C-alpha positions, -999 to +999 in steps of 0.1 A: -637+729+158-616+760+154-599+769+121-565+764+137-575+729+147-586+721+112-554+735+098-533+715+123-552+684+112-544+692+075-506+694+082-507+661+103-524+644+073-497+660+050-471+641+070-488+608+062-492+618+025-456+628+022-445+594+038-467+577+012-451+598-015-416+588-005-425+552-003-442+554-037-412+571-053-389+544-039-412+517-054-411+535-087-373+532-088-378+494-087-406+493-112-418+525-130-441+504-151-464+496-122-493+519-127-507+512-093-476+527-078-476+557-102-512+563-094-505+562-056-478+588-060-501+610-081-528+608-056-505+618-027-495+650-046-531+656-057-544+653-021-519+677-007-527+701-035-565+699-028-560+704+010-536+733+005-560+750-019-588+749+008-565+769+031-554+794+004-518+781+004-514+792-033-476+787-034-480+751-023-509+746-047-489+759-076-459+737-071-481+706-065-500+713-096-469+713-118-456+682-100-488+663-105-491+674-142-457+658-149-468+627-130-500+626-150-480+624-182-462+595-167-495+578-160-507+584-196-473+570-207-465+602-226-432+605-206-409+575-199-393+573-165-355+572-165-328+578-139-327+615-144-365+619-141-366+598-110-340+620-094-362+650-104-392+634-088-373+628-056-361+664-055-397+675-062-409+654-033-383+671-011-393+705-022-430+697-017-421+687+019-402+720+024-432+739+011-456+721+035-432+727+064-428+764+055-466+768+053-470+751+087-444+774+103-456+806+085-422+813+069-409+818+034-395+787+017-363+787-004-375+805-036-343+797-056-345+760-051-382+760-058-377+780-091-349+756-102-371+725-098-401+742-114-380+750-144-369+713-147-405+701-144-417+726-170-390+712-194-407+678-193-441+693-201-431+708-234-456+731-251-488+729-231-521+746-240-528+776-217-550+766-188-574+788-170-561+801-137-571+776-110-579+787-075-596+774-044-619+791-020-603+791+015-621+771+042-646+792+062-667+783+092-695+807+081-721+781+072-749+807+069-732+826+041-752+827+009-746+800-016-724+810-046-738+802-080-711+783-099-709+786-137-722+756-155-696+732-169-684+739-204-699+712-225-669+710-248-657+681-268-641+665-237-675+661-219-683+625-212-710+606-194-700+582-166-724+555-154-718+547-117-732+518-097-727+524-060-737+498-034-726+505+002-719+478+028-730+480+064-694+489+073-697+521+054-723+534+077-706+520+108-675+540+099-695+573+098-697+578+060-728+593+043-737+586+007-753+620+004-720+638+009-704+616-018-731+625-042-727+662-034-690+659-042-698+642-076-724+670-083-695+696-081-678+678-110-707+683-135-743+674-141-755+644-120-786+623-118-793+598-091-816+568-090-821+547-058-828+510-061-853+501-034-858+465-045-836+452-016-857+469+011-874+441+031-907+441+049-908+462+081-909+432+104-878+417+088-858+449+086-824+450+103-813+486+111-776+476+110-778+463+074-773+481+041-802+476+017-800+505-007-778+509-038-777+537-063-773+541-101-758+575-110-751+593-143-725+620-143-717+643-173-683+658-167-651+668-184-630+654-155-609+622-159-622+589-145-594+590-119-611+621-103-643+601-098-624+573-081-608+599-058-643+609-046-648+573-035-612+565-024-619+569+013-648+543+011-634+521-017-631+491+007-666+497+022-687+494-010-691+477-043-683+503-070-685+502-108-676+531-131-680+529-168-680+554-197-710+559-220-695+575-250-728+575-270-748+593-243-757+630-247-753+654-218-790+661-213-794+657-175-807+682-150-785+695-123-793+682-088-814+704-065-800+721-034-784+699-007-814+701+016-836+684-010-810+658-021-826+631+000-856+632-022-836+627-054-819+597-037-852+581-031-844+576+006-873+557+023-887+565+057-860+573+082-869+543+102-860+521+072-826+536+067-794+525+083-789+546+114-759+569+110-735+577+139-737+611+156-710+626+134-705+617+097-676+636+082-673+644+046-652+619+026-625+645+022-624+656+058-599+630+068-570+625+043-558+590+049-529+573+031-538+569-006-552+537-017-529+514-036-557+502-059-556+511-096-581+538-106-597+514-131-600+484-109-634+473-096-636+472-058-647+438-047-642+436-009-638+403+007-665+393+032-640+375+054-617+405+061-624+436+080-628+466+057-620+502+060-593+521+077-587+515+114-601+544+135-575+565+151-575+591+179-549+619+182-539+626+218-517+653+232-483+638+241-483+653+276-514+633+285-497+601+274-466+610+295-487+616+325-504+582+320-471+565+317-458+581+349-490+570+367-486+534+354-450+534+367-462+544+401-488+517+399-461+491+393-440+504+422-472+502+444-478+466+434-442+457+443-446+474+477-478+455+485-461+422+476-432+431+498-454+440+527-474+407+525-442+387+524-429+405+555-461+396+574-452+359+571-489+350+569-499+314+565-505+303+530-538+317+518-546+306+483-572+334+477-548+362+487-520+348+466-542+345+436-555+380+439-520+394+443-509+375+412-539+388+393-530+424+404-495+419+391-506+406+357-531+434+354-505+460+361-482+444+334-510+445+308-517+481+316-480+490+313-476+471+280-507+488+266-496+523+276-461+518+262-476+506+229-493+540+226-459+557+225-442+531+203-438+542+166-420+525+137-387+541+126-400+541+090-406+579+088-372+586+103-355+562+078-375+578+049-361+612+059-326+598+055-331+591+018-332+629+012-300+633+032-283+607+011-293+624-022-282+658-010-249+645+003-242+627-029-250+658-049-227+679-027-198+655-029-202+644-066-206+608-055-232+583-065-250+564-037-282+547-029-299+540+005-312+506+015-334+503+046-340+472+066-363+467+095-381+500+092-411+486+109-391+482+141-410+502+168-392+526+192-404+550+218-416+583+202-392+603+223-362+583+210-372+588+174-375+625+178-342+629+195-324+605+172-331+625+140-302+649+143-274+624+152-286+600+125-286+627+099-250+635+107-239+599+106-256+593+072-239+624+058-205+612+071-211+578+056-215+594+021-188+621+026-161+601+044-171+565+039-178+561+002-151+566-024-155+585-057-170+566-086-136+564-103-119+549-072-147+524-067-144+512-102-107+508-098-112+488-067-136+464-085-168+478-070-199+493-085-197+530-092-228+535-070-221+532-033-245+517-009-256+531+025-274+505+045-297+517+074-311+489+095-331+486+128-338+456+150-346+445+185-319+425+203-313+417+239-340+442+251-324+470+231-329+487+198-299+484+174-297+509+146-268+504+121-255+528+096-232+509+072-214+518+040-195+497+015-166+522+012-129+520+018-132+516+056-115+538+082-080+550+075-066+544+110-031+557+103-047+590+091-070+591+121-040+586+145-020+612+126-048+638+129-052+630+166-016+637+173-017+668+151-046+682+171-030+673+204-057+648+213-031+621+220+007+623+228+030+616+198+046+585+213+013+568+223+006+533+210-032+528+206-052+497+198-075+497+167-105+503+189-088+532+207-079+548+173-116+544+162-128+561+193-107+592+185-136+600+160-157+608+190-133+633+205-145+669+205-130+690+177-117+659+157-120+660+120-100+643+091-114+667+065-086+687+048-109+716+040-142+730+052-172+721+031-210+721+034-208+687+050-176+685+071-144+701+083-158+723+111-148+699+139-183+696+151-194+660+145-192+626+161-188+639+196-222+656+193-236+623+180-221+604+209-235+629+235-270+628+219-271+590+220-257+589+255-285+613+266-310+586+255-292+560+276-275+545+245-240+541+231-223+541+197-197+517+185-176+513+153-166+483+133-146+486+101-129+465+075-103+480+051-116+481+016-151+468+026-167+496+046-176+508+081-206+502+103-217+525+131-240+508+156-263+528+179-277+508+208-307+523+226-330+511+253-362+496+240-383+517+264-375+546+286-400+537+313-404+500+324-384+468+320-382+432+333-352+425+355-335+401+380-331+414+415-296+404+424-271+410+452-236+424+446-215+422+478-239+438+503-259+458+477-292+450+460-292+457+422-311+449+391-299+435+358-321+435+326-335+401+321-335+405+283-297+406+282-294+373+301-291+341+281-289+317+310-279+314+347-251+290+357-243+276+392-206+267+383-188+236+395-151+237+403-140+216+374-155+241+349-137+271+363-102+279+350-077+308+355-057+324+327-025+343+335-026+362+368-060+379+366-081+361+340-109+337+346-130+315+322-157+289+325-162+260+302-197+261+288-206+232+265-171+229+251-165+266+247-146+289+271-163+321+282-145+349+301-158+357+336-163+393+349-166+398+387-192+425+390-185+434+426-148+438+419-154+459+388-177+482+408-153+485+436-175+467+462-153+438+470-123+456+484-100+438+459-109+403+472-116+375+448-140+347+454-138+325+424-158+297+439-189+315+451-218+333+436-239+327+405-228+333+369-251+352+344-243+343+308-249+375+287-242+385+251-223+418+249-217+440+219-180+442+221-170+409+237-197+385+227-205+358+253-194+368+288-203+354+323-210+380+350-204+368+386-230+380+411-237+371+447-272+357+443-305+360+424-335+369+446-364+377+423-377+385+389-399+415+386-409+445+365-392+477+375-397+513+367-366+530+351-355+562+367-328+583+351-296+587+371-279+613+349-307+638+354-310+632+391-274+624+402-248+617+375-233+591+352-219+559+369-197+536+349-214+502+345-248+515+356-275+526+332-303+538+355-320+531+389-353+519+402-374+519+434-379+484+450-409+472+469-393+482+503-389+518+490-351+515+486-333+526+455-315+499+434-291+505+406-298+489+372-266+474+357-254+477+321-238+444+310-219+460+281-204+487+302-195+462+330-175+442+305-157+473+293-147+481+329-130+447+333-092+454+332-082+421+317-109+417+291-093+434+261-085+399+246-108+374+229-108+341+249-094+312+229-117+284+219-095+261+241-071+279+266-034+272+261-024+242+282+006+259+298-015+288+312-045+268+322-050+257+358-081+247+378-095+272+402 
């Protein structure tokens, strides 16, 4: 493995550690007395420091050292956590992330910000005794270099003896771990003696090579804290029984271990045939930095025999390879549809074997597609965690107090969607703090808490991903928005706009209600960029607001950018597809349930409620203006803006899995149409967007009454 590859792996692991750090700091806000959480935060910082030292990233090491030193004082309860210290920890976590990013990109970080935070951290340390300069030898691949003689540990008054009982389970060997490497790591901490217990070794005939029969008793004289010992075992803590105790009365009179090549003799390892067979590659315990364990450093590990132990094995794959695999699976699904179509066209007599094999092929293609899509799916949690920093920075810049609440951060979205959603989401969260929340004084006057709340939520609904950014501020000032729109020439002065049309002015290019330019707003580059970015992902943005209660921006995105289940339907003489996830039920209407409202409106009675009807062919300009209120099939769908709506289509022909092909990149945007697909006969079919179809309907700006007025109601 090349040095660059090892370095890349380190920065990938840093991302996981930083996520664990953010999560731990959020948990500390709720309960700073929970030492498990405090220890988890400390270990995240310590692990980053250790890895950075191995690569000679001294600036990152120095900052992490000061950060972890303050955290260590919190662990020892020398410092009490308050609101001010928690804010400093959050800022320190942000700075640590900046230093990691700067080291990864080989650029200089912001020295002014770093110095300011270091000064605040130092203020919490008080008068500290001078420490020797700490440094790490950078990683080298020259394994033949002569071994460096390290100075013996200073047997000062802080030297203690730790008695360690270590008993691996079979899972430890199955996961590629090697006790020898753990003992080598302990030997670097001080003077170590090792004694193997061979009493559990059975007779040769009864020996099971997959079992673990050895356990060890170790004595370590070191000046290190007990937590450091646990960190040596933290990557195998669920794969062994481990006991660590302090022998205060023992004297440090133990010989150092011999060179690594003779360590096996000290362990008392029996004949190789008697040992558990190791896998081909056994990495050192610190070669893979996984998310820090949530166990307390002083807690004995007692793994359950009923539960699988150890981290799940992972494999990092280049994204281009996954994309090629997804494209191939898409073509496989199209091929399956074409084969089905050709067999139907042959009009062969019913052959049970052929039908069964074809159905098995269809199910297999679906299983492959779902498995491949799951590879690209990722939870939105890392993206949501990033927004906590945006909220803090925006609050500091505006002088407001706010907190972020996240809901549904385990919701999985396509990786491409997450990456391209980061910038628009950042802008919307900043706007929520800057424009949405009032100042603390105004909030108190309005009977609210001085600290405003930004709520970020994600969920799966109707085959789409819904991401909501909500604030509990004053709501949109529609008169002000309309005034600014007229002032900037976006709308004529005498125009009368509905509330929704006024809200949509926020998405006009160059629109801004800010009276002056600041770090966050006033430049006229904002929500239009957000709308375009979301539209490029095949999604849309909507606004709901309540004066005095706040505003919610909703981003609706496709669940996947590759494949979906849909109904193949006919619209006039065209074959189209509608997502099956958006359909609640299908209705073959009877004449007595159909009613007309006014000159152009239609509703259908569904279990005592009246639902508006949208003629899809008419809205798409395929019916020549003609109306056939008695024919067709109605598809009951739930839309974002209108709620329950019935779409009239010609007929339903089939239900199948279709491959999504972008229209905008190959042709252009079509109102009411989200994408296209290739059918089994090789023809292209448009994929309809129910929400956009409803918006195209000219008479559907009203909400249908629960019971239509008697004077306007007449049977179709």
